N, C-alpha and C positions, 0 to 999 in steps of 0.2 A: 227585340224588346229589352228594355233595361231591367236588370235585377233590382228590385226595390227593397232588398234586405239591407238593413242598416249595418254597416261595418265600421268598427273602430280600430284605429291603429294601422293595420296593414292594407287599408283600402287603396284602390287606384287613386292617384292624385286628382284632386278636384279640378285642376286646370285641364284635364283631358277633354272637358266639355268643348274646348276650342276645336278639337278634332272631329266632333260630331257633325254630321251634315246640318247645314243651316235649316231652320224651321221658320217659314214665313207665317206671320200671325197678325191679324188686325189688333191694334193696340187696345181697343175697347174690349176685345175678347180675351186678352191675356189673363185677367183674373180668373177666367173659367178653366185654366189649364190644370188646376188641382194638383199642384206640385206635392210630391211626397219625399220624405227623407231617404236619401240614397246612401249617405254615409257622412261621418264626422271623423276627422283625423286630428289627433293631438300631436303637434309638432314639437312642443316644448312644455314640460310639466312645470316649468318655472321654479324660481327660488326667491330669496330675499331681494335680489337685484333685477331679475327679469320675470315678467308675468307669464302665465300659461298662455299658449297661443296655438292656433291650428287653422283648419279649413273645414268647411261643411259644403255638402253637395245635395241639391234638391232637384228633382226632375219629374217629368210627366211622360209617360210612355203610352204609345198606341201602336197598332200594327203598321201604320204608315209613317209615323214620325216620333221622334224622341226629343223633347226640349229639356234643357238643363240650365241651372243657375248655380254658381259657386262663388264663395267669398271667403276671405280670411277673417278670423275673429281673434279677439284678445280678451283675457279676463282682467278687467280693470280694478276689481277688488274681489275678495272671496265671495263667490256666489253671484257675481255680476259680470256678464260678458257683453261685448259690443262688437260691431263690425270694425275691423282694423282700418279699412279705407272704404267709406261709403260709396265712393265712385269707382272702386276697383273690382266690382262684380264681373264675373266672366259668364258669358251665355252664348248659346248658339241661336238664340231667338233673334229674328229680324222683324221688328215691329213696324207695322205700316199704319199710316193715318187713313182717314175715311176716303181719301182719293187714291189710295194704293201706293203712296209714296213713302219711302223709308224715313223713319224718324232719325233724328241726330242721336249721337251717343249720349248726350246730356238728357234728351227727352226719354231715351230708353232707360237710363238710370233712374229717372223720376218714376217711371211706370214700374220698374222692377222693385223699387223701394216700397211702393204701395202694396205689391204682392208679398214681398218679404216680411213686411210689417204684420201680415195676417198669419204667418207661419209660426209654429211653436219651435223655432230653431234654437232658442236659448235653452229650452228644456233638453233638446238632443245634445247640445254641447255640454251641459251640466252632467248628463248621463255618461257621456264619454269621459269627462274628467274624473268621474267617481267609479269608473269600472276598473277592476284590478288589471294590471298589465300582464 
């Protein structure tokens, strides 16, 4: 089972989700995964020339499967963060349509965006940005 404690700074890289076993899920059931914040990492605290940036990891754990979604973020202005690459999310979810066929990467990205939109991820990134190092 995944440890759902939020870690800032020295957390495991978010891209580790690639190494997790794949989780098959009906696309229509994906919003029911109840993803929780597993960690946010600040990679650059920024300066006048470069904005703050990092990664965030969200997941759902159960005894038989652990699903995760991670993405890069960037602070576009003080107090405002956005996904660095909206199509660059990393997940071990394999979403299936109603016939049990795998969705394309673009279809998965659309579904993941619907889920991510409901998460308080910007709040978690702001918390990480304002934690003392």
